[in-house]
One Martini backbone bead per residue (centre of mass of N, CA, C, O) as a GRO file, in nm:
protein
  399
    1UNK     BB    1   0.092   0.039   0.027
    2UNK     BB    2   0.041   0.359  -0.079
    3UNK     BB    3  -0.027   0.685  -0.069
    4UNK     BB    4  -0.170   0.696  -0.340
    5UNK     BB    5  -0.365   0.458  -0.286
    6UNK     BB    6  -0.490   0.573  -0.029
    7UNK     BB    7  -0.600   0.838  -0.154
    8UNK     BB    8  -0.790   0.688  -0.342
    9UNK     BB    9  -0.963   0.498  -0.154
   10UNK     BB   10  -1.057   0.716   0.063
   11UNK     BB   11  -1.245   0.858  -0.178
   12UNK     BB   12  -1.405   0.575  -0.288
   13UNK     BB   13  -1.428   0.382  -0.073
   14UNK     BB   14  -1.589   0.244   0.199
   15UNK     BB   15  -1.343   0.047   0.299
   16UNK     BB   16  -1.189  -0.154   0.559
   17UNK     BB   17  -1.123  -0.507   0.619
   18UNK     BB   18  -1.085  -0.741   0.911
   19UNK     BB   19  -1.080  -1.104   0.921
   20UNK     BB   20  -1.048  -1.320   1.208
   21UNK     BB   21  -0.952  -1.638   1.308
   22UNK     BB   22  -0.992  -1.795   1.628
   23UNK     BB   23  -0.835  -1.954   1.920
   24UNK     BB   24  -0.759  -2.109   2.182
   25UNK     BB   25  -0.465  -2.166   2.336
   26UNK     BB   26  -0.570  -2.450   2.468
   27UNK     BB   27  -0.778  -2.509   2.239
   28UNK     BB   28  -1.011  -2.640   2.061
   29UNK     BB   29  -1.307  -2.591   2.260
   30UNK     BB   30  -1.224  -2.439   2.487
   31UNK     BB   31  -1.240  -2.247   2.752
   32UNK     BB   32  -1.372  -1.913   2.777
   33UNK     BB   33  -1.365  -1.573   2.902
   34UNK     BB   34  -1.571  -1.335   2.911
   35UNK     BB   35  -1.693  -1.052   2.949
   36UNK     BB   36  -1.821  -0.851   3.213
   37UNK     BB   37  -2.115  -0.737   3.365
   38UNK     BB   38  -2.361  -0.650   3.530
   39UNK     BB   39  -2.362  -0.905   3.769
   40UNK     BB   40  -2.161  -1.098   3.600
   41UNK     BB   41  -2.242  -1.091   3.309
   42UNK     BB   42  -2.282  -1.206   3.000
   43UNK     BB   43  -2.271  -1.121   2.651
   44UNK     BB   44  -2.556  -1.280   2.509
   45UNK     BB   45  -2.658  -1.341   2.166
   46UNK     BB   46  -2.841  -1.351   1.887
   47UNK     BB   47  -2.721  -1.463   1.559
   48UNK     BB   48  -2.653  -1.431   1.226
   49UNK     BB   49  -2.473  -1.700   1.069
   50UNK     BB   50  -2.273  -1.824   0.855
   51UNK     BB   51  -2.371  -2.181   0.835
   52UNK     BB   52  -2.650  -2.129   0.970
   53UNK     BB   53  -2.991  -2.178   0.984
   54UNK     BB   54  -2.983  -2.049   1.264
   55UNK     BB   55  -2.973  -1.873   1.522
   56UNK     BB   56  -2.700  -1.792   1.741
   57UNK     BB   57  -2.512  -1.792   2.015
   58UNK     BB   58  -2.319  -1.503   2.122
   59UNK     BB   59  -2.002  -1.401   2.256
   60UNK     BB   60  -1.847  -1.142   2.412
   61UNK     BB   61  -1.499  -1.103   2.438
   62UNK     BB   62  -1.474  -0.811   2.281
   63UNK     BB   63  -1.547  -0.502   2.263
   64UNK     BB   64  -1.553  -0.211   2.100
   65UNK     BB   65  -1.440  -0.042   2.337
   66UNK     BB   66  -1.201  -0.226   2.409
   67UNK     BB   67  -1.064  -0.227   2.133
   68UNK     BB   68  -1.010   0.075   2.124
   69UNK     BB   69  -0.828   0.079   2.376
   70UNK     BB   70  -0.612  -0.113   2.258
   71UNK     BB   71  -0.533   0.066   2.015
   72UNK     BB   72  -0.453   0.315   2.182
   73UNK     BB   73  -0.233   0.177   2.348
   74UNK     BB   74  -0.056   0.097   2.108
   75UNK     BB   75  -0.003   0.386   2.009
   76UNK     BB   76   0.122   0.494   2.274
   77UNK     BB   77   0.360   0.297   2.272
   78UNK     BB   78   0.478   0.398   2.004
   79UNK     BB   79   0.528   0.683   2.109
   80UNK     BB   80   0.704   0.614   2.375
   81UNK     BB   81   0.920   0.460   2.163
   82UNK     BB   82   0.964   0.648   1.905
   83UNK     BB   83   0.810   0.545   1.633
   84UNK     BB   84   0.598   0.775   1.678
   85UNK     BB   85   0.390   1.079   1.611
   86UNK     BB   86   0.095   1.186   1.792
   87UNK     BB   87  -0.111   1.406   1.871
   88UNK     BB   88  -0.168   1.525   2.217
   89UNK     BB   89  -0.321   1.513   2.537
   90UNK     BB   90  -0.190   1.601   2.870
   91UNK     BB   91  -0.190   1.505   3.223
   92UNK     BB   92   0.005   1.581   3.524
   93UNK     BB   93   0.031   1.408   3.852
   94UNK     BB   94   0.326   1.414   3.979
   95UNK     BB   95   0.274   1.681   4.180
   96UNK     BB   96   0.076   1.540   4.348
   97UNK     BB   97  -0.009   1.537   4.676
   98UNK     BB   98  -0.070   1.239   4.881
   99UNK     BB   99  -0.054   0.992   4.708
  100UNK     BB  100  -0.088   0.640   4.727
  101UNK     BB  101  -0.143   0.637   4.405
  102UNK     BB  102   0.007   0.683   4.136
  103UNK     BB  103  -0.051   0.836   3.803
  104UNK     BB  104   0.066   1.055   3.630
  105UNK     BB  105   0.008   1.028   3.300
  106UNK     BB  106  -0.272   1.150   3.101
  107UNK     BB  107  -0.439   1.078   2.803
  108UNK     BB  108  -0.650   1.081   2.523
  109UNK     BB  109  -0.604   0.765   2.495
  110UNK     BB  110  -0.719   0.700   2.807
  111UNK     BB  111  -0.956   0.869   2.804
  112UNK     BB  112  -1.283   0.802   2.749
  113UNK     BB  113  -1.340   1.108   2.593
  114UNK     BB  114  -1.082   1.215   2.532
  115UNK     BB  115  -1.058   1.545   2.459
  116UNK     BB  116  -1.354   1.564   2.632
  117UNK     BB  117  -1.264   1.501   2.901
  118UNK     BB  118  -1.283   1.580   3.237
  119UNK     BB  119  -0.982   1.570   3.298
  120UNK     BB  120  -0.907   1.788   3.083
  121UNK     BB  121  -1.113   2.004   3.151
  122UNK     BB  122  -0.977   2.005   3.466
  123UNK     BB  123  -0.732   2.130   3.335
  124UNK     BB  124  -0.415   2.313   3.317
  125UNK     BB  125  -0.200   2.536   3.258
  126UNK     BB  126   0.082   2.702   3.353
  127UNK     BB  127  -0.128   2.965   3.371
  128UNK     BB  128  -0.406   2.845   3.494
  129UNK     BB  129  -0.562   2.764   3.235
  130UNK     BB  130  -0.820   2.629   3.122
  131UNK     BB  131  -0.838   2.430   2.859
  132UNK     BB  132  -1.113   2.545   2.730
  133UNK     BB  133  -0.961   2.851   2.742
  134UNK     BB  134  -0.765   2.784   2.554
  135UNK     BB  135  -0.661   2.788   2.241
  136UNK     BB  136  -0.692   2.478   2.188
  137UNK     BB  137  -0.962   2.434   2.334
  138UNK     BB  138  -1.140   2.635   2.175
  139UNK     BB  139  -1.088   2.505   1.898
  140UNK     BB  140  -1.209   2.228   1.963
  141UNK     BB  141  -1.496   2.325   2.046
  142UNK     BB  142  -1.545   2.484   1.759
  143UNK     BB  143  -1.549   2.244   1.616
  144UNK     BB  144  -1.640   2.044   1.320
  145UNK     BB  145  -1.718   1.857   1.046
  146UNK     BB  146  -1.648   2.114   0.851
  147UNK     BB  147  -1.414   2.182   1.093
  148UNK     BB  148  -1.139   1.963   1.205
  149UNK     BB  149  -0.848   2.086   1.221
  150UNK     BB  150  -0.782   2.139   1.521
  151UNK     BB  151  -0.799   1.838   1.613
  152UNK     BB  152  -0.595   1.720   1.416
  153UNK     BB  153  -0.345   1.886   1.552
  154UNK     BB  154  -0.398   1.744   1.870
  155UNK     BB  155  -0.636   1.484   1.815
  156UNK     BB  156  -0.695   1.254   1.582
  157UNK     BB  157  -0.808   1.010   1.757
  158UNK     BB  158  -1.083   1.156   1.826
  159UNK     BB  159  -1.190   1.111   1.533
  160UNK     BB  160  -1.150   0.804   1.494
  161UNK     BB  161  -1.282   0.693   1.789
  162UNK     BB  162  -1.445   0.907   1.907
  163UNK     BB  163  -1.647   1.197   2.014
  164UNK     BB  164  -1.787   1.416   2.293
  165UNK     BB  165  -1.902   1.740   2.388
  166UNK     BB  166  -2.099   1.691   2.677
  167UNK     BB  167  -1.933   1.856   2.942
  168UNK     BB  168  -1.901   2.133   2.850
  169UNK     BB  169  -1.982   2.461   2.777
  170UNK     BB  170  -2.213   2.330   2.566
  171UNK     BB  171  -2.287   2.066   2.645
  172UNK     BB  172  -2.509   1.883   2.448
  173UNK     BB  173  -2.405   2.075   2.193
  174UNK     BB  174  -2.174   1.926   2.134
  175UNK     BB  175  -1.973   1.773   1.933
  176UNK     BB  176  -1.994   1.484   1.716
  177UNK     BB  177  -1.781   1.191   1.670
  178UNK     BB  178  -1.761   0.931   1.488
  179UNK     BB  179  -1.677   0.616   1.458
  180UNK     BB  180  -1.426   0.479   1.219
  181UNK     BB  181  -1.337   0.237   1.411
  182UNK     BB  182  -1.413  -0.121   1.427
  183UNK     BB  183  -1.409  -0.374   1.692
  184UNK     BB  184  -1.463  -0.740   1.738
  185UNK     BB  185  -1.505  -1.023   1.971
  186UNK     BB  186  -1.653  -1.348   1.885
  187UNK     BB  187  -1.844  -1.615   1.997
  188UNK     BB  188  -1.958  -1.898   1.828
  189UNK     BB  189  -2.181  -2.085   1.956
  190UNK     BB  190  -2.254  -2.060   2.269
  191UNK     BB  191  -2.161  -2.239   2.578
  192UNK     BB  192  -2.234  -2.255   2.897
  193UNK     BB  193  -2.054  -2.277   3.205
  194UNK     BB  194  -1.984  -2.436   3.504
  195UNK     BB  195  -1.868  -2.367   3.846
  196UNK     BB  196  -1.669  -2.503   4.125
  197UNK     BB  197  -1.519  -2.430   4.458
  198UNK     BB  198  -1.199  -2.377   4.644
  199UNK     BB  199  -1.018  -2.178   4.854
  200UNK     BB  200  -0.725  -2.282   4.973
  201UNK     BB  201  -0.590  -2.312   5.294
  202UNK     BB  202  -0.274  -2.403   5.394
  203UNK     BB  203  -0.355  -2.367   5.716
  204UNK     BB  204  -0.643  -2.451   5.789
  205UNK     BB  205  -0.835  -2.254   5.922
  206UNK     BB  206  -1.056  -2.236   6.172
  207UNK     BB  207  -1.379  -2.099   6.191
  208UNK     BB  208  -1.413  -2.113   6.524
  209UNK     BB  209  -1.213  -1.900   6.556
  210UNK     BB  210  -1.121  -1.619   6.770
  211UNK     BB  211  -0.915  -1.353   6.724
  212UNK     BB  212  -0.976  -1.184   6.980
  213UNK     BB  213  -0.863  -1.397   7.179
  214UNK     BB  214  -0.572  -1.386   7.078
  215UNK     BB  215  -0.527  -1.071   7.133
  216UNK     BB  216  -0.530  -1.089   7.448
  217UNK     BB  217  -0.237  -1.265   7.448
  218UNK     BB  218  -0.149  -1.127   7.163
  219UNK     BB  219   0.075  -0.934   6.996
  220UNK     BB  220  -0.060  -0.771   6.688
  221UNK     BB  221  -0.038  -0.517   6.474
  222UNK     BB  222  -0.208  -0.607   6.225
  223UNK     BB  223  -0.458  -0.714   6.367
  224UNK     BB  224  -0.520  -0.457   6.525
  225UNK     BB  225  -0.558  -0.277   6.277
  226UNK     BB  226  -0.782  -0.443   6.139
  227UNK     BB  227  -0.980  -0.448   6.376
  228UNK     BB  228  -1.009  -0.135   6.397
  229UNK     BB  229  -1.127  -0.096   6.094
  230UNK     BB  230  -1.363  -0.239   6.180
  231UNK     BB  231  -1.690  -0.207   6.260
  232UNK     BB  232  -1.650  -0.488   6.370
  233UNK     BB  233  -1.566  -0.745   6.524
  234UNK     BB  234  -1.343  -1.004   6.505
  235UNK     BB  235  -1.470  -1.354   6.473
  236UNK     BB  236  -1.310  -1.454   6.207
  237UNK     BB  237  -1.067  -1.552   5.996
  238UNK     BB  238  -1.207  -1.446   5.731
  239UNK     BB  239  -1.183  -1.137   5.830
  240UNK     BB  240  -0.850  -1.196   5.767
  241UNK     BB  241  -0.816  -1.395   5.518
  242UNK     BB  242  -0.870  -1.674   5.651
  243UNK     BB  243  -0.933  -1.960   5.500
  244UNK     BB  244  -1.158  -2.132   5.339
  245UNK     BB  245  -1.337  -2.072   5.014
  246UNK     BB  246  -1.640  -2.122   4.902
  247UNK     BB  247  -1.783  -2.169   4.564
  248UNK     BB  248  -2.051  -2.188   4.310
  249UNK     BB  249  -2.032  -2.005   4.037
  250UNK     BB  250  -2.333  -1.957   4.061
  251UNK     BB  251  -2.601  -1.978   3.849
  252UNK     BB  252  -2.800  -2.071   3.595
  253UNK     BB  253  -2.793  -1.767   3.480
  254UNK     BB  254  -2.482  -1.747   3.622
  255UNK     BB  255  -2.222  -1.956   3.587
  256UNK     BB  256  -1.910  -1.849   3.550
  257UNK     BB  257  -1.762  -2.082   3.335
  258UNK     BB  258  -1.783  -1.984   3.071
  259UNK     BB  259  -1.708  -2.079   2.722
  260UNK     BB  260  -1.807  -2.253   2.435
  261UNK     BB  261  -1.700  -2.269   2.085
  262UNK     BB  262  -1.665  -2.304   1.752
  263UNK     BB  263  -1.567  -1.997   1.714
  264UNK     BB  264  -1.352  -1.705   1.649
  265UNK     BB  265  -1.428  -1.355   1.578
  266UNK     BB  266  -1.256  -1.093   1.417
  267UNK     BB  267  -1.389  -0.761   1.353
  268UNK     BB  268  -1.269  -0.507   1.122
  269UNK     BB  269  -1.343  -0.149   1.056
  270UNK     BB  270  -1.292   0.107   0.811
  271UNK     BB  271  -1.453   0.415   0.753
  272UNK     BB  272  -1.449   0.623   0.479
  273UNK     BB  273  -1.726   0.752   0.491
  274UNK     BB  274  -1.678   0.883   0.771
  275UNK     BB  275  -1.430   1.047   0.703
  276UNK     BB  276  -1.574   1.221   0.470
  277UNK     BB  277  -1.745   1.396   0.678
  278UNK     BB  278  -1.471   1.531   0.713
  279UNK     BB  279  -1.328   1.856   0.731
  280UNK     BB  280  -0.999   2.046   0.624
  281UNK     BB  281  -0.946   2.353   0.642
  282UNK     BB  282  -0.709   2.592   0.484
  283UNK     BB  283  -0.576   2.873   0.454
  284UNK     BB  284  -0.516   2.908   0.107
  285UNK     BB  285  -0.652   2.629   0.046
  286UNK     BB  286  -0.762   2.338  -0.082
  287UNK     BB  287  -0.999   2.154   0.073
  288UNK     BB  288  -0.989   1.893  -0.087
  289UNK     BB  289  -0.689   1.840  -0.037
  290UNK     BB  290  -0.666   1.862   0.274
  291UNK     BB  291  -0.882   1.648   0.330
  292UNK     BB  292  -0.743   1.406   0.188
  293UNK     BB  293  -0.488   1.414   0.365
  294UNK     BB  294  -0.636   1.367   0.634
  295UNK     BB  295  -0.770   1.101   0.560
  296UNK     BB  296  -0.505   0.944   0.516
  297UNK     BB  297  -0.404   0.966   0.804
  298UNK     BB  298  -0.645   0.832   0.944
  299UNK     BB  299  -0.627   0.569   0.790
  300UNK     BB  300  -0.335   0.500   0.874
  301UNK     BB  301  -0.390   0.503   1.175
  302UNK     BB  302  -0.589   0.273   1.169
  303UNK     BB  303  -0.410   0.055   1.040
  304UNK     BB  304  -0.195   0.069   1.267
  305UNK     BB  305  -0.375  -0.007   1.503
  306UNK     BB  306  -0.456  -0.284   1.390
  307UNK     BB  307  -0.173  -0.405   1.355
  308UNK     BB  308  -0.089  -0.375   1.651
  309UNK     BB  309  -0.319  -0.547   1.769
  310UNK     BB  310  -0.223  -0.809   1.632
  311UNK     BB  311   0.077  -0.811   1.724
  312UNK     BB  312   0.010  -0.827   2.036
  313UNK     BB  313  -0.241  -0.996   2.064
  314UNK     BB  314  -0.475  -1.222   2.284
  315UNK     BB  315  -0.485  -1.093   2.590
  316UNK     BB  316  -0.778  -1.027   2.754
  317UNK     BB  317  -0.767  -1.240   2.999
  318UNK     BB  318  -0.825  -1.454   3.217
  319UNK     BB  319  -0.886  -1.727   3.024
  320UNK     BB  320  -0.828  -1.530   2.738
  321UNK     BB  321  -0.646  -1.682   2.511
  322UNK     BB  322  -0.542  -1.612   2.176
  323UNK     BB  323  -0.521  -1.752   1.837
  324UNK     BB  324  -0.453  -1.823   1.535
  325UNK     BB  325  -0.677  -1.998   1.268
  326UNK     BB  326  -0.474  -1.896   1.037
  327UNK     BB  327  -0.241  -1.808   0.808
  328UNK     BB  328  -0.379  -1.525   0.722
  329UNK     BB  329  -0.406  -1.159   0.721
  330UNK     BB  330  -0.641  -0.964   0.536
  331UNK     BB  331  -0.713  -0.690   0.372
  332UNK     BB  332  -1.017  -0.525   0.267
  333UNK     BB  333  -1.138  -0.365  -0.010
  334UNK     BB  334  -1.440  -0.171  -0.022
  335UNK     BB  335  -1.628  -0.102  -0.268
  336UNK     BB  336  -1.897   0.069  -0.407
  337UNK     BB  337  -1.929  -0.206  -0.621
  338UNK     BB  338  -1.847  -0.483  -0.469
  339UNK     BB  339  -1.555  -0.479  -0.461
  340UNK     BB  340  -1.233  -0.664  -0.435
  341UNK     BB  341  -0.938  -0.604  -0.229
  342UNK     BB  342  -0.614  -0.715  -0.129
  343UNK     BB  343  -0.393  -0.684   0.170
  344UNK     BB  344  -0.072  -0.667   0.332
  345UNK     BB  345   0.006  -0.544   0.682
  346UNK     BB  346   0.235  -0.469   0.884
  347UNK     BB  347   0.342  -0.255   1.124
  348UNK     BB  348   0.595  -0.153   0.975
  349UNK     BB  349   0.430  -0.056   0.722
  350UNK     BB  350   0.212   0.125   0.858
  351UNK     BB  351   0.423   0.319   0.974
  352UNK     BB  352   0.532   0.423   0.707
  353UNK     BB  353   0.261   0.522   0.598
  354UNK     BB  354   0.199   0.725   0.819
  355UNK     BB  355   0.454   0.907   0.793
  356UNK     BB  356   0.398   0.981   0.496
  357UNK     BB  357   0.118   1.121   0.538
  358UNK     BB  358   0.219   1.333   0.738
  359UNK     BB  359   0.409   1.482   0.552
  360UNK     BB  360   0.197   1.563   0.340
  361UNK     BB  361   0.011   1.721   0.532
  362UNK     BB  362   0.216   1.937   0.617
  363UNK     BB  363   0.273   2.039   0.324
  364UNK     BB  364  -0.044   2.134   0.298
  365UNK     BB  365  -0.089   2.290   0.602
  366UNK     BB  366  -0.140   2.108   0.824
  367UNK     BB  367  -0.174   2.053   1.142
  368UNK     BB  368   0.119   1.928   1.365
  369UNK     BB  369   0.210   1.854   1.650
  370UNK     BB  370   0.541   1.782   1.805
  371UNK     BB  371   0.383   1.803   2.084
  372UNK     BB  372   0.227   1.802   2.356
  373UNK     BB  373  -0.040   1.898   2.543
  374UNK     BB  374   0.037   2.045   2.848
  375UNK     BB  375  -0.086   1.952   3.169
  376UNK     BB  376  -0.265   2.012   3.480
  377UNK     BB  377  -0.420   1.982   3.756
  378UNK     BB  378  -0.640   2.108   3.927
  379UNK     BB  379  -0.706   2.169   4.249
  380UNK     BB  380  -0.981   2.025   4.246
  381UNK     BB  381  -0.879   1.760   4.113
  382UNK     BB  382  -0.671   1.689   4.327
  383UNK     BB  383  -0.877   1.663   4.560
  384UNK     BB  384  -1.050   1.443   4.436
  385UNK     BB  385  -0.822   1.227   4.425
  386UNK     BB  386  -0.728   1.231   4.717
  387UNK     BB  387  -1.005   1.170   4.856
  388UNK     BB  388  -1.065   0.912   4.701
  389UNK     BB  389  -0.827   0.745   4.803
  390UNK     BB  390  -0.899   0.766   5.100
  391UNK     BB  391  -1.181   0.642   5.081
  392UNK     BB  392  -1.101   0.367   4.957
  393UNK     BB  393  -0.911   0.283   5.183
  394UNK     BB  394  -1.123   0.284   5.409
  395UNK     BB  395  -1.348   0.103   5.280
  396UNK     BB  396  -1.166  -0.151   5.244
  397UNK     BB  397  -1.107  -0.186   5.555
  398UNK     BB  398  -1.427  -0.221   5.631
  399UNK     BB  399  -1.500  -0.492   5.458
   0.00000   0.00000   0.00000
């Protein structure tokens, strides 16, 4: 894939798709554990799948939102290892005093709402100016689909992965940018399993023992501290996390035992149609040309994030490690007239393509910051984090 070819297809094709068949690392047909949602439930629903006469139950192993986060993390890692540079906004908590758990720097790649996240909204410049009132912040807030140039220059990933200025100075009237790259990992024809067991205590502490009685005759600083932190007196070893713990693995409705599936499908798509909804005017330049250059950068950024995601592998969570179940993974170019064209690109090649499109975009006059927009948390945000950590520490000790 060359920059010329990418410029051509991003203006004409519907998009690019990558479909990969996976299997559990432990072997075909072995149990894998899907992501869990409220109440510990798996997200399982019926879908129509090619090859089956009827709709079959399919389990979400990794959601669209989770896959987006993984792609953003992969891009951020590439940035931090100096492999590429993509403009972004960051806020640095390193100087926040009194934190029991350091936070360090958070970027728009990590914040849930990207450039419009409340963390960045409530951060300030070195001159103590709130980010939304800074030059870059105001430009981002005032941007829209017909003129997204300002966001392109400081956080292009916010355009690619989707964002919405829903909590800023404009409230719900803030601009929405649709997600242009979508990925999902699904287990096809899923059958839920049950499990039960016991966490074995190697000391085999007897549940009938009262630790408070032991403390009467034995001085133990840790037990005394833990006992003091409890709302009620410690009456059983289990309240000090000693002793075996049986668990039934859930109910018939929530077996919590993972799933077995016929196969696992990862489907990823980059919508060029969605990219073309965004325009990138530059004063004194042909908007059609600058927009096409920006579209190429965003398309290359999407391809690179997808390639990095594949290269990184599929350790989704404990007991959900996946591997390829096919020889090769090929991108498909989906033409406007149902035409198909395929190509292969590893991360090293997509990185070259991205850097080439960035050079051409800068030559056309598009903005591209060469360093992050650096912020620090406001005093109010620092207090929110400090008090939150203290509250969580106290509540955890009381449970």
